[in-house]
C-alpha positions as CSV (number, residue, x, y, z in Angstrom):
1,M,0.1,-0.1,0.0
2,Q,1.5,3.5,-0.9
3,L,0.4,6.9,0.6
4,C,-0.8,9.9,-1.6
5,V,-0.9,13.4,-0.2
6,A,-3.9,15.6,-1.3
7,L,-2.3,19.2,-2.1
8,D,-5.8,21.0,-1.2
9,L,-4.2,23.8,0.6
10,P,-5.8,27.1,-0.6
11,S,-2.7,28.5,-2.5
12,Q,0.3,27.3,-4.4
13,E,2.8,28.9,-2.1
14,E,0.9,26.9,0.8
15,N,1.1,23.4,-1.0
16,L,4.6,23.9,-2.3
17,A,5.5,24.6,1.6
18,L,3.6,21.7,2.9
19,I,5.8,19.4,-0.2
20,E,9.1,21.2,1.1
21,K,8.4,19.5,4.4
22,L,7.9,16.0,2.6
23,K,10.6,15.8,0.2
24,N,12.6,13.4,1.5
25,Y,9.6,10.7,1.7
26,P,8.6,8.1,-0.5
27,I,5.1,9.4,-1.1
28,W,3.0,10.3,-4.0
29,L,1.6,14.0,-4.5
30,K,-2.5,14.2,-6.0
31,V,-3.3,17.7,-7.7
32,G,-6.8,17.8,-7.8
33,L,-9.3,20.4,-9.7
34,R,-9.1,23.6,-7.5
35,S,-5.1,23.6,-7.3
36,Y,-4.3,22.4,-10.9
37,I,-7.1,24.9,-12.4
38,R,-5.5,27.6,-10.3
39,D,-1.8,26.8,-10.7
40,G,-1.3,24.4,-13.7
41,K,1.4,22.4,-15.4
42,P,3.9,25.3,-13.9
43,F,3.0,23.8,-10.4
44,I,3.5,20.0,-11.6
45,D,6.9,21.3,-12.5
46,A,7.3,23.2,-9.5
47,I,7.2,20.0,-8.0
48,K,9.4,18.1,-9.5
49,A,11.7,20.7,-8.9
50,I,11.6,20.1,-5.4
51,N,11.9,16.0,-5.6
52,P,12.1,14.7,-9.4
53,E,11.1,11.4,-7.5
54,F,7.9,12.5,-6.5
55,K,4.8,10.6,-8.3
56,I,2.1,12.6,-9.3
57,F,-1.6,11.8,-9.3
58,L,-3.7,14.6,-11.6
59,D,-7.1,14.2,-10.2
60,L,-9.2,16.0,-12.9
61,K,-11.9,12.6,-13.1
62,L,-12.2,13.9,-17.1
63,Y,-15.7,13.3,-17.7
64,D,-17.3,14.2,-21.4
65,I,-17.7,12.6,-24.8
66,P,-15.4,10.1,-25.8
67,N,-13.3,12.0,-28.0
68,T,-12.9,14.8,-26.4
69,M,-11.6,12.6,-23.4
70,A,-9.4,10.6,-25.5
71,D,-7.9,14.6,-26.5
72,A,-7.4,15.7,-23.0
73,A,-5.9,12.4,-22.1
74,E,-3.3,12.7,-24.7
75,S,-2.9,16.1,-23.3
76,I,-1.7,14.9,-20.4
77,M,0.9,12.8,-21.6
78,G,2.6,16.2,-22.0
79,L,2.4,17.1,-18.3
80,G,4.9,14.4,-16.6
81,V,2.3,13.3,-14.0
82,D,2.2,9.7,-13.2
83,M,-1.3,8.9,-13.1
84,F,-5.0,10.1,-13.8
85,N,-8.4,9.5,-13.4
86,V,-12.0,9.5,-15.6
87,H,-15.2,9.2,-14.5
88,A,-16.3,5.5,-15.2
89,S,-20.2,6.9,-15.9
90,A,-18.9,8.4,-19.2
91,G,-19.2,4.7,-19.8
92,R,-17.0,1.5,-21.6
93,K,-16.7,3.5,-24.9
94,A,-15.1,6.5,-23.7
95,M,-12.9,4.9,-21.7
96,R,-11.6,2.5,-24.2
97,E,-11.2,5.3,-26.6
98,V,-8.9,7.0,-23.8
99,M,-6.6,3.6,-23.5
100,K,-6.6,3.3,-27.0
101,R,-5.5,6.9,-27.7
102,L,-2.9,6.5,-24.9
103,E,-1.7,2.9,-26.9
104,P,1.0,4.2,-28.9
105,Y,2.7,6.0,-26.1
106,E,5.8,3.8,-24.8
107,S,4.8,4.9,-21.3
108,R,2.2,6.4,-20.3
109,P,0.2,7.2,-16.6
110,L,-2.0,4.7,-15.1
111,V,-5.3,5.9,-15.6
112,L,-7.8,5.0,-13.2
113,A,-11.9,5.3,-13.0
114,V,-13.8,7.3,-10.5
115,T,-16.6,4.4,-9.5
116,A,-18.6,6.6,-6.6
117,L,-17.3,9.5,-5.2
118,T,-16.5,9.4,-1.0
119,S,-18.8,12.1,-0.4
120,F,-21.9,10.1,-1.7
121,D,-24.1,8.7,1.0
122,E,-26.6,5.9,0.5
123,E,-29.8,8.2,-0.5
124,E,-28.2,11.2,-2.5
125,F,-26.1,8.0,-4.7
126,S,-29.1,6.2,-5.0
127,H,-31.2,9.1,-6.5
128,V,-28.3,10.0,-8.7
129,Y,-27.7,5.9,-10.1
130,E,-31.1,4.5,-8.8
131,K,-28.6,2.0,-7.2
132,N,-26.9,1.4,-4.3
133,I,-23.4,2.1,-4.0
134,A,-21.5,-0.9,-3.8
135,S,-23.6,-2.7,-7.1
136,K,-22.8,0.1,-9.1
137,A,-19.6,0.5,-7.6
138,D,-18.9,-3.2,-9.1
139,Q,-20.5,-2.0,-11.8
140,F,-18.5,0.5,-13.0
141,A,-15.4,-1.3,-11.8
142,Q,-16.0,-3.7,-14.2
143,D,-16.4,-1.6,-16.8
144,A,-13.2,-0.2,-16.3
145,H,-11.5,-3.2,-16.3
146,V,-13.0,-4.5,-19.6
147,A,-12.0,-1.0,-21.3
148,G,-8.4,-1.7,-20.1
149,L,-8.2,0.9,-17.2
150,D,-5.5,0.1,-14.8
151,G,-7.4,0.3,-11.9
152,V,-10.7,2.2,-9.9
153,V,-11.2,5.2,-7.7
154,C,-13.7,3.8,-4.7
155,S,-13.8,3.8,-1.5
156,A,-11.9,1.5,0.9
157,Y,-15.2,-0.3,1.7
158,E,-15.3,-1.4,-2.1
159,S,-12.0,-2.5,-2.8
160,S,-11.8,-6.2,-1.5
161,S,-14.9,-6.9,-3.4
162,I,-13.8,-4.9,-7.1
163,K,-10.7,-7.1,-6.9
164,S,-12.7,-10.1,-6.3
165,L,-14.9,-9.4,-9.7
166,T,-12.1,-7.9,-11.6
167,S,-8.4,-8.8,-10.6
168,D,-6.0,-9.1,-7.7
169,S,-3.4,-6.4,-9.5
170,F,-6.4,-4.0,-10.6
171,I,-5.5,-0.8,-8.6
172,T,-7.9,0.7,-6.3
173,L,-7.4,3.8,-4.5
174,T,-9.2,5.2,-2.2
175,P,-9.7,8.6,-0.6
176,G,-11.9,9.6,2.7
177,I,-8.8,7.7,4.7
178,R,-8.8,9.5,8.2
179,P,-5.4,7.2,9.2
180,F,-6.0,7.4,13.1
181,G,-9.6,7.8,13.4
182,E,-9.7,11.8,12.8
183,D,-12.9,14.0,11.8
184,A,-14.6,12.8,8.5
185,G,-15.5,16.3,7.7
186,D,-17.0,16.4,4.3
187,Q,-16.8,12.7,3.5
188,E,-19.3,9.9,3.9
189,R,-17.5,6.6,3.4
190,V,-14.6,7.0,5.7
191,A,-11.7,4.6,6.3
192,T,-8.8,3.9,8.2
193,I,-5.4,2.8,7.5
194,E,-6.2,-0.8,9.2
195,I,-9.6,-1.0,7.3
196,A,-8.2,0.1,3.6
197,H,-5.2,-3.0,4.9
198,D,-8.0,-5.5,4.8
199,E,-9.5,-4.3,1.9
200,K,-6.4,-4.8,0.0
201,V,-6.4,-1.0,-1.4
202,N,-3.0,-0.2,-3.4
203,F,-3.3,3.6,-2.7
204,I,-4.5,5.5,0.2
205,V,-4.9,9.5,0.0
206,V,-5.1,11.9,3.1
207,G,-5.2,15.1,2.9
208,R,-6.6,17.1,6.3
209,P,-5.0,15.1,8.8
210,I,-1.6,15.8,7.1
211,Y,-2.2,19.5,6.0
212,K,-3.8,20.4,8.8
213,A,-0.8,19.2,11.5
214,T,1.3,20.7,13.3
215,N,3.9,18.7,12.2
216,P,2.8,17.2,9.0
217,A,6.2,15.2,8.3
218,E,5.3,13.7,11.7
219,V,2.4,12.5,10.7
220,V,3.5,11.2,7.2
221,E,6.4,9.1,8.8
222,K,3.7,7.4,11.1
223,I,1.5,6.6,8.3
224,L,4.2,5.3,6.5
225,K,5.7,3.1,9.5
226,S,1.9,2.1,9.6
227,L,1.5,0.8,5.8
């Protein structure tokens, strides 16, 4: 299991200050929608300047018509990131188109599909998708697997089931991790590291418990020791 730190602070300067404190740790860094819209590729370049060994997960959740998603995926190839994601609800055709567009490249980022956002509770999710979270997450994961993606973004509670329906090597990345039982904040389906481990999660994403800590490096070190 690997740790991915969410860079969700209000400014590029604050995010870079956090990264400086974590530059000696073997971690992934998640650049989300707000950070990328605000700071763009120069932010990714600045991260690599601090430590070229950092792995970057670009969390933009692409969702559009198939050709537009494939165009966007190809543009991502020029950013130097190591992983990005799309929405599984865009459908198998769109996901296949993304993977087909990336075929000519000798090396490419990992591509994951978002199943159900961890901010959903059962009532709101069923209102949108007319199914419960677990069954729809399984379906979305199977669609992503058939389409040739590397894995999915899901809650820790869906990881084990998804792997049983796809493959043990099919990646699961789980946001909403509260390593040591911290407050859930705006997330509904949060989990601890212990739960993530039991559910065979490959990547855990941790944000607030790290960047709101008095000593973020100390929290990262504690998490890494527990993985």
